[in-house]
C-alpha positions, 0 to 999 in steps of 0.5 A: 506454499512454504516449509519454514516460517521464521519470525526475525528479531534483528536485521543481522539475523535476516541477512544471515539467513538470506546469506545461507539460503539465498534464492530459497528464502524471501523476506515478508513484510506486507506480503500483499505481492509475495503471497499472490506470487507464491500461489501463482507460481511466479516465485519458484523454489522458495521454501523459507519466509523471513517475517521482519514485521517485529524488528524494531525501528524499521517502521519509521519515517524520519528527516535527518540533519541534511534534510533527507527523508528516510523511509524504513523497510516496514513503512506501509502505504498508509503510514505514508498517506497519514504522515505529516512529514510526507504530506508536507515534504514529499506530497507526490509520494503521499498521494501515490501511497493513498492511491494504492489499493484500498485501506486494508491493502495499504495497512499491510503493503509496504513501500519497500515491497512495492519497489522490490516487486518492480512492476512499472505500474506500481504507484509509489515507484514513480514519485520516488523516482521523481524525488531522486530516491535511493535504496540501501541494500544490506547483506553479509557482504556489506551495504550498498546504496543505489539510485532508484533510476539504476535499480531496475533492469526490466519488468519485475526485474532489479539489481537486488541480489538474493542475499540482500535486504532493502533496509532504507529508502532515502531522498531529499525533502522538497524545499519551499520553492518545490511543488509537486503532484501525482496523477493516476489513471485507472479503470476505477477509483480504487483497487485498480492498477494504473493504466498510466501514472505520472509524478511531477515536481517543479522547482519554481521561482515565481512563475518560472520553472528552474528545474522540472522532474517528470516521471511516467509509470506503466508506459515503458518496461521501467519507470522513466523520466520524460527528459525532453519535457524536463529540459524544455520546461527549464527556465520557462514560464509555466504558461499554457503554451509551455504546458501544452508543449511539455505535455506533448514531449512527455507523450513522446517518452512513452512506449506503452503496450496494447492489452485488455485494459487499454490500447497503446494509443490510448495510453500515449494520449493519456500521458499527454492529458495527465501531464498537462493536468498535473502541470496546470494544477501546480500552476494554479496551486490546486495540486492537492485537490482531491486528497483528503487532509486526514485520509481514512486508514482503518487503523482505529484510534492509533496513528499510522506509525503506532504499531502494536508490538506483541511480546513473544519469542520472535526469533524461533521458527514458528511450529505452533501458532499461538494467537488470540482471536476475539479475546480467546487464546488459540494454539494451532499445530497445523495450517502453517503453510496457509493464509490467515484466511484459511487458518481462521476458517479451516483450523479455527472454524471461524467461517464468518470471514469469507473467501471471495476473490482470495486476491485482496480485491473484494474485502470479504475476508477483512479482519483486524490484525493487531488493531488494523483492518487487513485482508486475511487472504494476503496474510501468512498464517504464521503472522498470527503467532503472538498477535491479536485478531478480531473477526466478525464473530468477535464484534458483538458483546454477548447477545448485543450486536455491534451498532454496525451489525444492528444497522445493517439489519435495520436498513436492509443492508444485508443483501445476499450476505456474502460480502456483509462480514467484510463491510461490517468489519470495515464499518466498525473500524471506521467508527473506531477511527472516527465516530462521526464520519462524513459520507465521503469518509464512509466511501473511503472506508468501503473502497476495499469492499465489493458488494456482489449485489451492487447495493452500496446505497443501503450499506452507506446508509447503515453505517451513517445510522450506526455512527449516530447510535455510537456517538 
């Protein structure tokens, strides 16, 4: 899929390579969109990937002296979902980040990558637009900062040039008088693309709206403000009559399409419904209902922003992949143009990691990469260079099985067995993160894993039993 893979050690190195190669190179951080685009031929003519995941300080979420929030290029969706700063000063973004994919996807996928992909159904664009965000782009020609509402030119199109790197996302933190939420409508609770989504932020003085920001996703070629609804709410009471009319005006801003997932008429009506729902929730003070206070991240005992940095020479082109898998050193001279899933199975002969969908949907390929659960099918194989990886083969201690493995056997949770390694990996990481999870937390941890036999009951019971053994 690519010919050259470079582990960059500085932003300066990245923009220099982009300046030289332009359209032939792409930056890879999470890679959850890019890998699929390359495999499907959506991105053509790319021969070089520039891995930026080990560049220091790009994974930070900060608040500056001007009360501006800054999100670095390596900040993942789980970083946002687990960030106290984002939860308190940009809640709609935290909620949207938590709604993206599943824990394994959120551990790799970055907010910056979500913005660059430029799909109107991408969840984090909507709240960032509502928050008035800007993006900072850097190249050898200089730096420019662009408001997000000027960044997009169409479906999967933006103003970013081939030699530019997105280095920062910034927006004003919500004030004490501002409250907001994000609502997503999809065909299932997890691992689903938005049919419609909306981010609503209101600046309130008691029950009166001083200013409203209502943005809609997945209903026009780009994320849009429902401007008429915003204007209507200004200086009005947030009562039932005004909420209903604002929702009607928001619906008029939508120009959805018909496709296999829903009709245009249905999507338009759902704009009205979720706008009404969001405004009502803010009025009633329950806009954060349904969002766990401590979402399950599948990052073990580490916090969302505590990245494990490995010591190696990152600036060189990866020709030999030297990595540690299940505590054993490996050196691969082939497989550079593969995914981590195929490297493990075909070069490493570690076939416990299964290929189900190869699109990050089923979770059968779940492994631990530097301590975090990820989908191996969406990780470039050279990212393993200098990293520590654990597969299902590495969970047991000699002949002694991991408690989750034993519980799956004892409770009949091993059905056809194909998806079992992925479930076991997610369950093991969950118990590392939280020794005594609730039923809801177990379900959160399993959202990235699909059972081909649809027998989730015994799987959940097995993890519950394993938590009692482990504790």
